[in-house]
C-alpha positions in Angstrom: 81.6 27.4 68.9 84.3 25.8 67.1 88.0 24.9 68.6 89.6 27.7 66.1 87.0 30.0 67.5 87.6 29.3 71.3 91.3 29.4 70.2 90.8 32.8 68.7 89.1 34.0 71.7 92.4 33.2 74.0 94.2 35.0 71.5 92.3 38.0 71.6 92.0 38.0 75.7 96.0 38.1 75.1 96.1 40.5 72.4 96.0 43.4 75.0 99.3 44.7 76.5 97.4 45.7 80.1 96.0 42.0 79.9 99.3 40.8 79.3 100.8 42.8 82.1 98.1 41.3 84.2 98.8 37.7 83.5 102.5 38.6 84.4 101.8 39.9 87.7 99.5 37.2 88.6 102.1 34.7 87.7 104.5 36.4 89.9 102.4 36.8 92.6 101.3 33.0 92.6 102.3 30.9 96.0 105.6 29.7 95.6 106.7 32.8 93.5 106.4 35.3 95.8 105.4 35.7 99.1 101.8 36.9 97.5 98.9 35.3 96.3 95.6 36.5 94.8 95.2 39.8 94.0 92.3 41.9 94.5 91.3 44.8 91.9 92.9 47.7 94.1 96.4 46.1 94.6 96.8 45.3 91.0 95.5 48.8 89.7 98.5 50.0 91.8 100.8 47.7 90.7 99.8 48.5 87.2 99.3 52.0 87.5 95.9 52.0 85.6 92.4 52.7 87.0 90.5 50.0 89.0 87.6 50.0 86.1 90.3 49.6 83.5 91.6 46.3 85.5 88.3 45.2 85.9 87.4 45.2 82.5 90.5 43.4 81.6 90.2 40.9 84.5 86.3 40.1 82.7 87.9 39.3 79.5 90.6 37.3 81.2 87.6 35.7 83.2 85.8 34.8 80.1 88.8 33.5 78.3 89.4 31.0 81.2 92.8 32.5 82.2 92.0 33.9 85.6 89.9 33.1 88.1 88.2 35.5 91.0 88.0 34.4 94.6 85.8 36.1 97.1 87.6 37.0 100.5 85.0 39.2 102.6 83.6 42.3 100.3 87.0 41.9 98.1 87.3 39.8 94.8 90.9 38.7 94.7 92.1 37.0 91.2 94.6 34.6 90.7 95.4 32.7 87.4 93.5 29.4 86.8 96.1 26.6 85.8 93.3 25.0 83.8 92.8 27.9 81.7 96.7 28.3 81.1 97.0 24.7 80.3 94.1 25.3 77.6 96.3 28.2 76.5 99.2 26.1 75.9 97.3 23.6 74.2 95.9 26.0 71.7 99.5 27.4 71.2 100.8 23.9 70.5 97.6 23.4 68.3 98.2 26.7 65.9 101.9 26.8 66.0 103.3 23.3 66.0 104.7 21.3 68.9 108.2 22.6 68.8 107.4 26.1 69.5 106.6 25.3 73.3 108.9 22.7 75.1 107.7 23.5 78.9 
């Protein structure tokens, strides 16, 4: 897979409104930003008002793109943003749209 295909995979993962809401929600629940932390599928589904099945499918797409990581806590998987994947996303945006587009 070449660089352009990898970039397209990241952009495809972010092209769905529910996945974008998941990313925003996980960002808000990062340690240091709110009192929470990684969230399980139940909590994500409840906060987004969608089914657990839909959340699981969207999380799979985000994990495959490297934007989200899962960590097992007992019998539950808890999900958080993957800092390395987010850096790859920023790099893909920079390479596609130019340096001026991303100032952070």
